[in-house]
C-alpha positions, 0 to 999 in steps of 0.5 A: 267375366261378367260385367260388374264383378271384380276379377280375382287378383292374381298371385304370382311368386317369382324366383330368379336364379343367376346361372354361371354363363351369365344367363338368368332362370326365372321360375313363376308359380301361380299362388292365386288359389293359395292366397284365396284360401288364406283370405278365406281362413282369415275371414273365417277366423274374424267371423268366428271371433266376432260371433264368440265375442257376443255371447261371451261378452253377454255372459260377463255383463249378465254375471256382473248384473246377477252379482249386483242383483243378489247383493251383499251377504247381509242384503236381501237383494233383488231375487226377481232380477237375479232370476231374470239374469240367470235365465239370460245367462242360461240362454247365452250359454246355450247359444255359445254351446251351439256355436261351438258344436256347429263349428266342430260339425262344419270342420268335420264336413269340410274335410277335417275328418274322413266321411262316414260310410254311406248306406241305405237310409229310411227316409221315414225314419229320418223324418220321424226323428226330425219331427221328434226333435222339432216338436218343442220348438213348433209347439212353443209357437203354435206352429202346425208341423205336417209331414206330407208326400211319399212314404217308404223311400230310401236315401243313400248316405249317412243317416245321422248327417241327413237327420242333422240337415233336415232338422236344421231346415225345419228348425230354421223354418220354425224360427223364421215363421210367425206364431200360429202358421204352418210348416210342411215337410214334403217328401217325393221321389223324382229322377232317381233322387229323394226330395225333402222340401221344407215349406214355411209361411214365414217372413221370406227372403229378399232376392238379393240374399238368396245367393248368399244364405248358405254362406257361413255366418251370413244372415239376411236378418241379423237382428231376428237371427240373434233374437232366435239364438241362430248361429249363422252356420245351420244352412252352411252345414246343410249345404256341405252335407248335401254336397258330401252326399252327391246331392244339393240344396235349393231355395225359393222364397217370396218376401212376406209369404214364405220360403221352400228349401229343397234337399235332393239326395241320391237314392237306390232301391234297397231293402233295409234290415231295420223295419221302417216306422209305421205312418202313425209314428210320423204325425203332425203337431197341431 
């Protein structure tokens, strides 16, 4: 055990039974793992409760403020304030919806449901879908979203989940990048694996946070994450999708310079029945 790390406490269930001849039989059962899982579940429920309280509480306060801004039936009220509060209610409602959806997705990925059938998937088609989903967010911040590297590669897995994983990485890069910067999606093939790297010029990640950013609800910058509407589950979902596909996700980062998240997936040389999109369909957003 490395120095500085606390040793996991042992849990032992002991049962003693008296025998007729005056002897006693003692049964010892190691329940350390069961206790650890119970603690993880308690922490998860506590984190979920905390995360749900924020948007729900905000919705309650905003609804009250909206009622006051509108005023009584006979009073004109403040329509500008009412409009502002209505926009905030919409924002918090959307955040709450994303949180619930991602909790359900994470539950499925962690074994709540059988894994979907894995098949050969066009990486070009996956990237085209990701670019389409991320177009609005990139344009809103004037971020140049570019697709670079190899074309015509094949990954082996579930296309819907792979689109979700790459989309989470791209949207995360956009959210933590400054306006007017650039996000690159770089596709390559090495060692019988497809690599999809998402590279940004954003705020970067502190070295102390790199080992924990794939944990559920862990945020390196909580204030910024809340302002962007993040749930704290996106990277955890990416990690589980990668693991379920026999792959992995890695990160390198330099503070104030940017981060690169690399998703590595198994591949095999199979021709797909569906035609792959033309290169023109995967384009940059200026």
